[in-house]
C-alpha positions, 0 to 999 in steps of 0.5 A: 154121705161123706165117707171115711176110714174109721178103723183098720184091723188085721188078724195075723193068727186065724181065729184069734183076736187081731190088731188095730192099725193106723195104716195098711197096705191092701194087695189081692190077698187082703191087708198085708200080714193078715191070717199068715197063721192058722191053728190045726188038729189032727181033723183039720183047721181049728177056729173059734166056731168050736174053740172059742177060747182061742179068741182070747189069745191075740195075734200081731206082727212084730217089726219085721212082720213076724206072726206072734201069739200074746206077744211071743213067736208063733213057732215057739213052745210058749206059743204052743202051749197057749193054743193047746190050752185054748183048742186041745192037747193035740192042736198045733200052729202051721203057716197058712198057705196063700190060697187057704188063708180065707174062708170066703173073701180077703176082706171084711168090710163093716159100716158104722151105721150096721155097727150102730144097729148090730148095738154090740161090740164091733169086735165081734164082727171082726172087720178088716175095714170100718167105714164112717158116715153111713146112714143106717143099713145103706151097706146092705145096697152096697154089693156090685159097688166099689170103694176108692180110697186114694189109689185103692179100689175095693170091690165089694162082693156081697153080704156076709154070713154070720157065724157062732163066733159072734156070740162071744165076748171079745173081753171076757169070752162068755157066750151068748147065743142070742147074738146069733139069733139076733143077727138072724131075726133082725139082718137075715143072718148076714152082716158086713160085707166081703170084699176084694181089692182090685187095686192095690195100695196103702190106706190109712185111718182117716182117709176119705172113701168115695162109694162108687155104685154099680147097677147089677149086670144084665143077666143073659138067658137063652129061650129057645134060639133067642137071647134074652137079656134082663 
């Protein structure tokens, strides 16, 4: 396979629509500027899993790296009004603690082969990195491997379990529960890859990608007084 970076996405405000990038700096916290702000209510963090209209708001960064909601400062009255219309009158926005920005892993990798098999708008999967040149569902064999993109190394951890956010059309906000049922039937409920940054650096759309596959590490078990590798 000849692999390339097909697209880069960042979501400065957690659970809202994001922005496509031509270049991005990857750090141990994922794409720089990702999930800096989140929505909360009295009960805790609010997401589009339940408050799906939040996906109709768009989070971006301004030229100074400050988060915006629909082009307006995240901590201003206009952004707050938009959030409360989408998520309830008792909702508010706050800066997300560094160690609480991500539900699973700081990067989500999706391949063009899996996206084609999914057969719907790629934005429903909310990827950070889209990798092109992948045959079919080969990404399902990638966990444990690495992506080398220039000097950057991305560790591929596991397949991502999908949630009701995939059921929301990113343009119309119409919901279709069949989407999640279909992911369950055809993909075992998992699509895309949880990933971590092992070596930081800048990557760009169009960059070449090398997949380094690793065999699963030998498992160590103890039987009586003997150590067994399998």
